[in-house]
Backbone as ProteinMPNN parsed JSONL, in Angstrom:
{"seq_chain_A": "MLGILLLYWIGKYYYKLAEAHGKSKWGYAILGIVTYYACAVVSGFLMGIFIELIWPGAVDTINEFLFGLMLLPFGIAGTYLLYYYFKRNWESKAPQLGVEELGAGEPTETTL", "coords_chain_A": {"N_chain_A": [[0.625, -1.233, -0.1], [1.99, 1.21, 0.71], [3.752, 1.412, -1.022], [2.283, 2.014, -3.484], [1.186, 4.467, -2.796], [3.709, 6.098, -2.756], [4.317, 5.746, -5.517], [2.255, 7.286, -6.451], [2.776, 9.886, -5.52], [5.303, 10.501, -6.73], [4.559, 10.423, -9.403], [2.527, 12.485, -9.412], [4.234, 14.732, -8.849], [5.959, 14.95, -11.03], [3.989, 15.363, -12.905], [2.731, 17.619, -12.493], [5.093, 19.406, -12.792], [5.51, 19.008, -15.521], [3.126, 19.768, -16.54], [3.37, 22.664, -15.948], [5.213, 23.569, -17.345], [4.432, 23.13, -19.821], [4.648, 20.573, -21.081], [4.714, 16.909, -21.903], [2.311, 15.624, -19.903], [1.37, 13.096, -18.612], [3.452, 11.562, -19.994], [5.523, 12.37, -18.764], [5.132, 11.81, -16.009], [4.951, 9.01, -16.147], [7.551, 8.563, -16.779], [8.927, 9.348, -14.396], [7.952, 7.427, -12.406], [9.125, 5.036, -13.659], [11.625, 5.724, -13.615], [12.041, 5.766, -10.687], [11.82, 2.936, -10.314], [13.965, 1.823, -12.125], [16.293, 3.044, -10.76], [16.147, 1.802, -8.349], [16.487, -0.785, -9.069], [18.837, -1.029, -10.591], [20.653, -0.134, -8.331], [20.355, -2.266, -6.588], [21.065, -4.391, -7.891], [23.923, -3.634, -8.216], [24.467, -3.402, -5.434], [23.998, -5.964, -4.556], [26.283, -7.587, -6.025], [28.484, -6.385, -4.643], [27.958, -7.158, -1.817], [28.289, -9.795, -2.417], [30.93, -9.929, -3.149], [32.155, -9.05, -0.84], [31.21, -10.964, 1.281], [30.825, -14.079, 0.414], [28.087, -15.806, -0.595], [26.309, -14.769, 0.937], [23.966, -13.255, -0.101], [22.116, -15.079, -0.543], [20.879, -15.285, 1.865], [19.696, -13.052, 2.596], [17.047, -11.02, 3.835], [14.218, -10.247, 1.905], [12.426, -8.372, 2.068], [13.623, -6.493, 3.904], [15.846, -5.973, 2.121], [14.541, -4.587, 0.237], [13.705, -2.102, 1.53], [16.189, -1.072, 1.773], [16.648, -0.267, -0.629], [15.102, 1.588, -1.346], [15.75, 4.377, -0.706], [17.667, 4.82, -2.642], [16.044, 4.617, -4.991], [14.454, 6.817, -4.512], [16.176, 8.948, -4.551], [17.412, 8.972, -6.933], [15.043, 9.553, -8.634], [14.622, 12.016, -7.676], [16.8, 13.498, -8.341], [16.406, 13.46, -11.394], [14.159, 14.762, -11.374], [14.943, 17.418, -10.298], [16.655, 18.006, -12.197], [15.283, 18.347, -14.753], [13.593, 20.3, -13.846], [15.274, 22.651, -13.536], [16.458, 22.802, -15.796], [14.279, 23.295, -17.686], [13.369, 25.588, -16.313], [15.563, 27.467, -16.757], [15.514, 27.713, -19.54], [13.127, 28.966, -20.029], [11.364, 31.956, -21.284], [12.225, 35.006, -20.175], [11.277, 38.177, -18.611], [13.459, 41.029, -19.04], [14.82, 44.052, -17.29], [14.658, 46.028, -19.182], [12.602, 45.205, -21.047], [10.325, 45.622, -19.614], [9.061, 48.198, -19.569], [8.622, 48.703, -22.223], [6.87, 49.835, -23.924], [5.244, 52.399, -26.092], [7.031, 55.304, -25.92], [6.174, 58.015, -23.887], [5.201, 61.359, -23.964], [5.87, 63.902, -21.704], [4.88, 66.944, -20.266], [6.127, 69.673, -18.497]], "CA_chain_A": [[0.146, -0.029, 0.005], [2.808, 2.242, 0.832], [4.442, 1.654, -2.555], [1.246, 2.878, -4.418], [1.246, 6.019, -2.391], [4.764, 6.634, -3.315], [4.254, 5.953, -6.894], [1.242, 8.187, -6.676], [3.432, 11.117, -5.442], [6.25, 10.679, -7.753], [3.867, 10.753, -10.669], [1.926, 13.559, -9.364], [5.072, 15.887, -8.97], [6.431, 15.031, -12.321], [2.864, 15.59, -13.867], [2.8, 19.067, -12.266], [5.947, 20.01, -13.281], [5.437, 18.901, -16.798], [2.123, 20.713, -16.762], [3.743, 23.898, -15.642], [6.219, 24.089, -18.52], [3.84, 22.761, -21.28], [5.264, 19.151, -21.593], [3.657, 15.909, -21.95], [1.98, 15.513, -18.386], [1.361, 11.646, -18.585], [4.558, 10.933, -20.398], [6.715, 12.653, -17.513], [4.644, 11.143, -14.816], [5.361, 7.571, -16.191], [8.972, 8.455, -16.636], [9.267, 9.435, -13.087], [7.956, 6.052, -11.909], [10.039, 4.153, -14.423], [13.025, 6.216, -13.106], [12.146, 5.09, -9.426], [12.122, 1.518, -10.37], [15.273, 1.526, -12.628], [17.246, 3.326, -9.893], [16.098, 0.62, -7.482], [16.842, -2.171, -9.613], [20.253, -0.902, -10.725], [21.362, -0.021, -7.066], [20.043, -3.484, -6.117], [22.188, -5.322, -8.689], [25.397, -3.165, -7.694], [24.673, -3.859, -4.026], [24.049, -7.438, -4.514], [27.469, -7.767, -6.295], [29.264, -5.904, -3.531], [27.75, -8.013, -0.744], [28.762, -11.159, -2.706], [32.418, -9.75, -3.025], [32.509, -9.122, 0.664], [30.642, -12.139, 1.965], [30.128, -14.973, -0.573], [26.946, -16.54, -0.252], [25.261, -13.873, 1.925], [22.867, -12.845, -0.836], [20.911, -16.118, -0.396], [20.256, -15.475, 3.232], [19.261, -11.608, 2.916], [15.516, -10.772, 3.812], [13.997, -9.686, 0.7], [11.61, -7.061, 2.339], [14.731, -5.463, 4.181], [16.592, -5.605, 1.008], [13.757, -3.588, -0.417], [13.736, -1.183, 2.174], [17.495, -0.566, 1.839], [16.668, 0.197, -1.981], [14.061, 2.812, -1.326], [16.28, 5.533, -0.739], [18.18, 4.95, -3.943], [15.138, 4.978, -5.957], [13.816, 8.278, -4.342], [17.266, 9.76, -4.805], [17.503, 9.028, -8.504], [13.885, 10.234, -8.992], [14.561, 13.502, -7.089], [17.792, 14.154, -9.138], [15.984, 13.744, -12.348], [13.274, 15.904, -11.151], [15.74, 18.606, -10.026], [17.325, 18.265, -13.681], [14.16, 18.775, -15.641], [12.954, 21.634, -13.138], [16.277, 23.555, -13.535], [16.648, 22.852, -17.128], [13.233, 23.907, -18.039], [13.283, 27.026, -15.974], [16.62, 28.22, -17.564], [15.033, 27.925, -21.052], [11.811, 29.913, -20.074], [11.551, 33.3, -21.726], [12.097, 35.868, -18.922], [11.301, 39.473, -18.983], [14.376, 41.876, -18.558], [14.389, 45.188, -17.016], [14.504, 46.893, -20.265], [11.512, 44.981, -21.635], [9.121, 45.968, -18.809], [8.398, 49.309, -20.115], [9.034, 48.59, -23.785], [5.621, 50.358, -24.909], [5.56, 53.636, -26.835], [7.263, 56.487, -25.027], [5.024, 59.074, -23.696], [6.0, 62.821, -23.915], [5.461, 64.451, -20.668], [5.299, 68.219, -20.402], [6.067, 70.426, -17.338]], "C_chain_A": [[0.794, 1.246, 0.081], [3.554, 2.584, -0.361], [3.553, 2.382, -3.328], [1.205, 4.148, -4.133], [2.499, 6.608, -2.932], [4.962, 6.898, -4.711], [3.284, 7.085, -7.155], [1.987, 9.745, -6.658], [4.536, 11.429, -6.277], [5.582, 11.006, -9.085], [3.172, 12.085, -10.571], [2.962, 14.815, -9.471], [5.645, 16.054, -10.547], [5.176, 15.595, -13.342], [2.439, 17.175, -13.516], [3.862, 19.936, -12.887], [5.921, 20.082, -14.861], [4.386, 19.821, -17.409], [2.422, 22.464, -16.763], [4.515, 24.529, -16.745], [5.754, 23.404, -20.038], [4.452, 21.513, -22.064], [4.232, 18.19, -21.587], [3.474, 15.528, -20.536], [2.077, 13.895, -18.138], [2.744, 11.122, -18.825], [5.675, 11.124, -19.25], [6.328, 12.013, -16.256], [5.022, 9.738, -15.023], [6.896, 7.56, -16.11], [9.565, 8.493, -15.234], [9.176, 8.071, -12.245], [8.759, 5.173, -12.383], [11.385, 4.543, -13.728], [13.351, 5.583, -11.569], [12.827, 3.525, -9.611], [13.491, 1.113, -11.062], [16.496, 1.831, -11.69], [17.334, 2.216, -8.743], [16.805, -0.597, -7.91], [18.491, -2.159, -9.83], [21.019, -0.901, -9.388], [21.274, -1.505, -6.495], [21.145, -4.596, -6.609], [23.488, -4.893, -8.15], [25.604, -3.742, -6.209], [24.822, -5.193, -3.656], [25.517, -8.114, -4.943], [28.565, -7.492, -5.34], [29.151, -6.66, -2.344], [28.398, -9.402, -1.166], [30.299, -11.046, -2.933], [33.018, -9.765, -1.821], [32.229, -10.485, 1.377], [30.038, -12.987, 1.133], [29.001, -15.741, 0.166], [25.858, -15.796, 0.612], [24.097, -13.525, 1.253], [21.757, -13.622, -0.747], [20.059, -15.812, 1.013], [19.665, -14.031, 3.578], [17.84, -11.736, 2.811], [15.288, -9.904, 2.932], [13.294, -8.184, 0.985], [12.737, -6.055, 3.094], [15.727, -5.049, 3.175], [16.005, -4.317, 0.103], [13.687, -2.369, 0.113], [14.937, -0.337, 2.002], [17.671, 0.031, 0.351], [16.031, 1.459, -2.167], [14.777, 4.055, -1.456], [17.147, 6.094, -2.137], [17.257, 5.394, -4.89], [14.484, 6.478, -5.696], [15.009, 9.113, -4.806], [17.384, 10.146, -6.321], [16.304, 9.733, -9.147], [13.838, 11.557, -8.696], [15.641, 14.253, -8.054], [17.287, 14.29, -10.767], [15.038, 14.902, -12.547], [13.85, 17.329, -11.238], [16.291, 18.992, -11.416], [16.209, 18.977, -14.635], [13.923, 20.217, -14.927], [14.249, 22.789, -13.675], [16.719, 23.671, -14.945], [15.73, 23.685, -17.988], [13.13, 25.604, -17.639], [14.326, 27.915, -16.753], [16.038, 28.533, -18.845], [13.727, 28.71, -21.135], [12.087, 31.044, -20.417], [11.54, 33.944, -20.307], [12.198, 37.331, -19.433], [12.558, 40.361, -18.28], [13.827, 43.131, -18.172], [14.067, 46.018, -18.112], [13.274, 46.321, -21.189], [10.252, 45.176, -20.719], [8.489, 47.075, -19.254], [8.669, 49.57, -21.508], [7.92, 49.24, -24.716], [6.051, 51.806, -25.573], [5.83, 54.697, -25.745], [6.291, 57.629, -25.046], [5.759, 60.375, -23.626], [5.036, 63.376, -22.529], [5.973, 65.924, -20.654], [5.222, 68.795, -18.801], [5.235, 71.417, -17.117]], "O_chain_A": [[0.289, 2.264, -0.391], [3.922, 3.712, -0.689], [3.976, 3.399, -3.878], [1.185, 4.994, -5.026], [2.376, 7.643, -3.587], [5.55, 7.88, -5.165], [3.532, 7.829, -8.103], [1.827, 10.593, -7.537], [4.742, 12.611, -6.556], [6.091, 11.856, -9.816], [3.193, 12.819, -11.558], [2.618, 15.819, -10.094], [5.732, 17.138, -11.125], [5.417, 16.172, -14.403], [1.823, 17.833, -14.355], [3.604, 21.016, -13.42], [6.275, 21.112, -15.434], [4.547, 20.486, -18.433], [1.813, 23.299, -17.432], [4.495, 25.726, -17.031], [6.448, 23.221, -21.038], [4.685, 21.434, -23.27], [3.06, 18.465, -21.331], [4.463, 15.104, -19.937], [2.976, 13.518, -17.387], [3.241, 10.332, -18.022], [6.497, 10.277, -18.901], [7.21, 11.686, -15.461], [5.46, 9.179, -14.017], [7.484, 6.687, -15.471], [10.533, 7.803, -14.915], [10.1, 7.661, -11.542], [9.225, 4.388, -11.558], [12.15, 3.668, -13.322], [14.418, 5.078, -11.22], [13.908, 3.087, -9.216], [14.11, 0.147, -10.617], [17.518, 1.146, -11.714], [18.406, 1.811, -8.293], [17.562, -1.274, -7.215], [19.261, -3.012, -9.387], [22.002, -1.637, -9.301], [22.278, -1.889, -5.895], [21.829, -5.377, -5.947], [24.188, -5.755, -7.619], [26.592, -4.371, -5.831], [25.525, -5.609, -2.735], [25.921, -9.082, -4.3], [29.501, -8.284, -5.225], [30.202, -6.884, -1.745], [28.985, -10.078, -0.32], [30.936, -12.099, -2.901], [34.107, -10.291, -1.591], [33.129, -11.013, 2.031], [28.825, -12.867, 0.96], [29.063, -16.187, 1.312], [24.741, -16.238, 0.883], [23.089, -13.457, 1.957], [20.613, -13.175, -0.825], [18.864, -16.055, 1.185], [19.199, -13.819, 4.698], [17.332, -12.409, 1.914], [15.91, -8.842, 2.923], [13.513, -7.147, 0.357], [12.682, -4.853, 2.836], [16.373, -4.005, 3.27], [16.618, -3.426, -0.486], [13.601, -1.429, -0.676], [14.867, 0.891, 2.05], [18.657, 0.718, 0.081], [16.367, 2.282, -3.019], [14.409, 4.824, -2.343], [17.275, 7.242, -2.563], [17.485, 6.386, -5.582], [14.069, 7.174, -6.623], [14.715, 10.066, -5.528], [17.436, 11.278, -6.804], [16.498, 10.457, -10.124], [13.101, 12.302, -9.342], [15.439, 15.388, -8.485], [17.775, 15.224, -11.404], [15.024, 15.731, -13.456], [13.437, 18.217, -11.984], [16.373, 20.174, -11.75], [16.383, 20.078, -15.156], [14.113, 21.23, -15.6], [13.861, 23.808, -14.246], [17.365, 24.671, -15.26], [16.109, 24.535, -18.794], [12.898, 26.551, -18.39], [13.98, 28.956, -17.312], [16.095, 29.705, -19.217], [13.288, 29.071, -22.227], [13.147, 31.456, -19.944], [10.899, 33.436, -19.387], [12.918, 37.706, -20.357], [12.632, 40.385, -17.051], [12.687, 43.465, -18.496], [13.114, 46.781, -17.952], [12.963, 47.052, -22.129], [9.16, 44.848, -21.181], [7.266, 46.986, -19.362], [8.94, 50.713, -21.876], [7.969, 49.225, -25.946], [7.214, 52.202, -25.492], [5.036, 54.945, -24.837], [5.73, 58.077, -26.046], [6.921, 60.393, -23.22], [3.816, 63.268, -22.405], [7.137, 66.219, -20.927], [4.365, 68.395, -18.013], [5.267, 72.022, -16.045]]}, "name": "protein", "num_of_chains": 1, "seq": "MLGILLLYWIGKYYYKLAEAHGKSKWGYAILGIVTYYACAVVSGFLMGIFIELIWPGAVDTINEFLFGLMLLPFGIAGTYLLYYYFKRNWESKAPQLGVEELGAGEPTETTL"}
C-alpha cells in the first residue's frame, strides 16, 4: 500500500512539473515512476554484487523485505535528481522579461 502511495506522489510531482512547463504530462509522470524502479533495480544489482564480493553466499540469506527497504532511498534519490534536472533545465530555458523589456511600450511625452 505504501508503495502505491509513493508511486502516486512521484507521478503527481512530475505531472505538475510537466504541466507548468507545457510538456507531456502523462509521459513525464510515467517517466518518473520508471526512473524510480530503474534506480532501485540498478542499485540492488550493484549492492548484490558488492555483498557477494565481501561475503560470498550472503545474498541467499538476505531478507527480501529489508533489502527492498534498503533500496528505497536509492530509487527516491534517482527520481529526485531527475526531477531537479528537469526543473532547472526548463526554468533556465523559459523566456524571462528583463528590466529593459518591462516598459517597452511607446514612449510618452510629458510636459512640465
